[in-house]
C-alpha positions as CSV (number, residue, x, y, z in Angstrom):
1,X,-15.8,7.5,-21.8
2,X,-13.1,10.1,-21.7
3,X,-9.5,9.4,-20.9
4,X,-9.6,10.5,-17.3
5,X,-12.7,8.4,-16.6
6,X,-11.0,5.5,-18.2
7,X,-7.9,5.9,-16.0
8,X,-10.0,6.1,-12.8
9,X,-12.2,3.1,-13.7
10,X,-9.2,0.9,-14.6
11,X,-6.9,2.0,-11.7
12,X,-9.6,1.3,-9.1
13,X,-11.1,-1.6,-10.9
14,X,-10.4,-4.0,-8.0
15,X,-12.3,-2.0,-5.4
16,X,-16.0,-2.6,-4.7
17,X,-18.1,-0.3,-6.8
18,X,-21.4,-0.9,-5.0
19,X,-20.7,1.6,-2.2
20,X,-19.1,5.0,-1.8
21,X,-18.6,8.0,0.4
22,X,-19.3,11.3,-1.4
23,X,-17.9,14.7,-0.1
24,X,-20.0,17.4,-1.7
25,X,-21.2,21.0,-1.1
26,X,-24.6,19.9,-2.4
27,X,-27.0,19.0,0.4
28,X,-30.5,18.7,1.5
29,X,-33.5,16.5,0.6
30,X,-33.3,17.4,-3.1
31,X,-29.8,16.0,-3.4
32,X,-30.6,12.9,-1.4
33,X,-33.8,12.3,-3.4
34,X,-31.9,12.6,-6.6
35,X,-29.3,10.0,-5.4
36,X,-32.0,7.6,-4.2
37,X,-33.9,8.0,-7.5
38,X,-30.7,6.8,-9.2
39,X,-30.8,3.6,-7.2
40,X,-28.4,4.2,-4.3
41,X,-29.3,3.6,-0.7
42,X,-28.3,6.2,1.9
43,X,-26.5,4.8,5.0
44,X,-25.6,8.1,6.7
45,X,-25.0,11.8,6.1
46,X,-22.9,14.4,8.1
47,X,-21.8,18.0,7.8
48,X,-18.1,18.9,8.1
49,X,-16.9,22.2,9.5
50,X,-14.6,22.5,6.5
51,X,-16.6,25.0,4.5
52,X,-20.0,23.4,5.2
53,X,-18.9,20.3,3.3
54,X,-21.4,17.4,3.4
55,X,-20.5,13.8,3.5
56,X,-22.8,11.0,2.5
57,X,-22.2,7.2,2.5
58,X,-24.2,5.3,-0.2
59,X,-24.5,1.6,-0.7
60,X,-26.1,-0.6,-3.5
61,X,-24.9,2.0,-6.0
62,X,-25.7,0.9,-9.6
63,X,-22.9,1.0,-12.1
64,X,-24.4,3.8,-14.1
65,X,-24.7,6.0,-11.0
66,X,-21.1,5.2,-10.0
67,X,-20.0,6.3,-13.5
68,X,-21.9,9.6,-12.8
69,X,-20.1,10.0,-9.5
70,X,-16.8,9.5,-11.1
71,X,-17.6,12.1,-13.7
72,X,-18.6,14.6,-10.9
73,X,-15.3,13.7,-9.2
74,X,-13.3,14.6,-12.3
75,X,-15.3,17.8,-12.7
76,X,-14.5,18.7,-9.1
77,X,-18.1,19.0,-8.0
78,X,-17.5,16.2,-5.4
79,X,-14.8,14.0,-4.0
80,X,-15.5,10.3,-4.5
81,X,-14.2,8.0,-1.9
82,X,-14.2,4.2,-2.3
83,X,-14.0,1.3,0.2
84,X,-11.7,-1.7,0.0
85,X,-12.6,-5.3,-0.3
86,X,-13.2,-7.0,3.0
87,X,-11.0,-10.1,2.3
88,X,-8.4,-9.3,-0.4
89,X,-7.4,-6.4,-2.6
90,X,-5.3,-5.6,-5.7
91,X,-4.7,-2.1,-4.4
92,X,-3.1,-0.9,-1.2
93,X,-2.3,2.6,0.1
94,X,-0.1,4.2,2.7
95,X,-1.8,7.3,4.1
96,X,0.8,9.6,5.8
97,X,-0.3,12.7,7.6
98,X,1.0,15.2,10.1
99,X,0.2,14.1,13.6
100,X,-3.1,15.9,14.5
101,X,-1.5,17.2,17.7
102,X,0.5,19.7,15.6
103,X,-0.4,21.9,12.6
104,X,-2.2,19.7,10.2
105,X,-2.7,22.1,7.3
106,X,0.9,22.2,6.1
107,X,3.5,19.6,5.1
108,X,6.2,19.5,7.8
109,X,9.9,18.6,7.2
110,X,9.5,15.2,8.8
111,X,6.8,14.4,6.2
112,X,8.9,15.5,3.3
113,X,11.7,13.2,4.4
114,X,9.6,10.2,5.4
115,X,7.7,10.0,2.1
116,X,10.9,9.9,0.2
117,X,12.4,7.3,2.5
118,X,9.3,5.1,2.1
119,X,9.3,5.6,-1.7
120,X,13.0,4.6,-1.8
121,X,12.3,1.5,0.3
122,X,9.3,0.3,-1.8
123,X,11.0,1.1,-5.1
124,X,14.1,-0.7,-4.1
125,X,12.1,-3.8,-3.2
126,X,10.3,-3.7,-6.6
127,X,7.0,-2.1,-5.5
128,X,7.3,1.4,-6.9
129,X,4.4,3.5,-5.5
130,X,2.4,6.3,-7.0
131,X,2.8,9.2,-4.6
132,X,-0.1,11.7,-4.4
133,X,-0.1,14.9,-2.3
134,X,-3.2,14.7,-0.1
135,X,-3.0,18.2,1.6
136,X,-1.0,17.8,4.8
137,X,0.6,14.6,3.7
138,X,0.7,11.9,1.0
139,X,-1.0,8.8,-0.3
140,X,1.3,6.2,-1.6
141,X,-0.7,3.8,-3.9
142,X,0.6,0.4,-5.1
143,X,-1.4,-1.5,-7.7
144,X,-1.1,-5.3,-8.0
145,X,-1.8,-7.5,-10.9
146,X,-4.1,-9.7,-8.8
147,X,-5.7,-9.6,-5.3
148,X,-3.8,-10.4,-2.2
149,X,-5.1,-11.2,1.3
150,X,-5.6,-8.1,3.4
151,X,-3.6,-9.4,6.3
152,X,-0.6,-9.8,4.1
153,X,-1.0,-6.4,2.6
154,X,-1.3,-4.8,6.1
155,X,1.7,-6.6,7.4
156,X,3.8,-5.5,4.4
157,X,2.7,-1.8,4.8
158,X,3.4,-1.8,8.6
159,X,6.9,-3.2,8.2
160,X,7.7,-1.0,5.2
161,X,6.6,2.1,7.1
162,X,8.6,1.0,10.2
163,X,11.7,1.0,8.1
164,X,11.0,4.5,6.9
165,X,10.3,5.8,10.4
166,X,13.5,4.2,11.6
167,X,15.4,6.1,8.9
168,X,13.7,9.3,10.0
169,X,14.7,8.7,13.6
170,X,18.3,8.0,12.6
171,X,18.5,11.4,10.9
172,X,17.5,13.1,14.1
173,X,13.8,13.7,13.4
174,X,10.8,12.8,15.7
175,X,8.8,10.0,14.1
176,X,5.9,10.8,16.5
177,X,5.2,13.8,14.3
178,X,4.0,11.4,11.5
179,X,0.6,9.7,11.5
180,X,0.4,6.5,9.3
181,X,-2.8,4.7,8.3
182,X,-3.0,1.7,6.0
183,X,-5.6,0.7,3.5
184,X,-6.9,-1.9,3.5
185,X,-6.8,-2.4,7.3
186,X,-8.3,-5.8,8.3
187,X,-9.5,-4.3,11.6
188,X,-11.6,-1.6,9.9
189,X,-13.2,-3.5,7.0
190,X,-16.2,-1.5,5.6
191,X,-15.7,1.5,7.9
192,X,-13.1,3.8,6.3
193,X,-12.8,4.9,2.7
194,X,-10.1,6.8,0.8
195,X,-10.4,9.6,-1.8
196,X,-9.6,8.7,-5.3
197,X,-6.9,10.5,-7.3
198,X,-8.3,13.7,-8.7
199,X,-9.8,14.9,-5.5
200,X,-9.6,18.4,-4.1
201,X,-8.5,18.9,-0.5
202,X,-11.5,20.1,1.5
203,X,-9.5,22.6,3.5
204,X,-6.9,24.1,1.2
205,X,-8.8,23.4,-2.1
206,X,-5.6,22.0,-3.7
207,X,-5.8,19.3,-6.4
208,X,-4.2,16.0,-5.4
209,X,-1.1,16.3,-7.5
210,X,1.5,13.6,-8.2
211,X,4.9,13.9,-6.4
212,X,7.8,12.5,-8.4
213,X,11.3,12.2,-6.8
214,X,12.1,15.5,-8.4
215,X,9.0,17.7,-8.4
216,X,5.4,18.1,-7.5
217,X,3.6,18.0,-10.9
218,X,0.8,20.3,-12.0
219,X,-2.7,19.1,-12.6
220,X,-2.5,17.9,-16.2
221,X,1.0,16.5,-15.7
222,X,-0.4,14.6,-12.7
223,X,-3.1,13.0,-14.9
224,X,-0.4,12.0,-17.4
225,X,1.7,10.5,-14.6
226,X,-1.4,8.7,-13.2
227,X,-2.0,7.1,-16.7
228,X,1.7,6.1,-17.1
229,X,1.7,4.4,-13.7
230,X,-1.4,2.5,-14.6
231,X,0.1,1.3,-17.9
232,X,3.7,0.7,-16.8
233,X,4.0,0.3,-13.0
234,X,1.3,-2.3,-12.0
235,X,3.2,-4.8,-9.8
236,X,3.1,-8.5,-10.6
237,X,2.5,-11.0,-7.9
238,X,6.0,-12.5,-8.3
239,X,7.5,-9.0,-7.8
240,X,5.3,-8.5,-4.7
241,X,6.4,-11.8,-3.2
242,X,10.0,-10.8,-3.7
243,X,9.3,-7.4,-2.0
244,X,7.6,-9.2,0.9
245,X,10.7,-11.5,1.3
246,X,13.0,-8.5,1.2
247,X,11.1,-6.3,3.7
248,X,9.3,-8.7,5.9
249,X,11.6,-11.7,6.1
């Protein structure tokens, strides 16, 4: 197993590995038959207008086949998206995008500010996130040392984001230009998935680079930062409880 594969497997270790959504330019019966021959079950397939990208959801994915999908993800021949556990998770993610009513292919000033406000809020509370550029917005991942109930994670994310949006409003910006989704969302369960680090945006073809407080890193620097976060920034449950008390109390 190479270093990047090891990083991905360890970082996302807490997510279910028996199901996945795959975004790929491969398509047709030959591709589906190859996936089914590997042991996966096809739940659905669809075609996106973004460059004829095809999306497939697979369940009952064997471990060896999941390893192959991760290798393809790293090689940029597909984007691998995983689902969250239905009851509890040791990973949670803030997904911030431009509101779809406006230009959703560029990062707007409100987005630049709100992601830094949210980073400051979380870091100040002891839950430093890994910030990843997703194309028109950002994913802010937090990795815990052990699983936490989804309802508590969702409440923590909503309240943290509300503080960031309030800060945006106080500085004279329109918070309605920001769209926030939270993973895991107890209301969605096994419906929505999220792209893993290392994906390539389907519209602008840009690699999902890491954003530090100072700069947007290049691809190899981003892999290094991803590894460092995994090794050094995993959040203990005591630290998470203190963050909950600080931001939700």
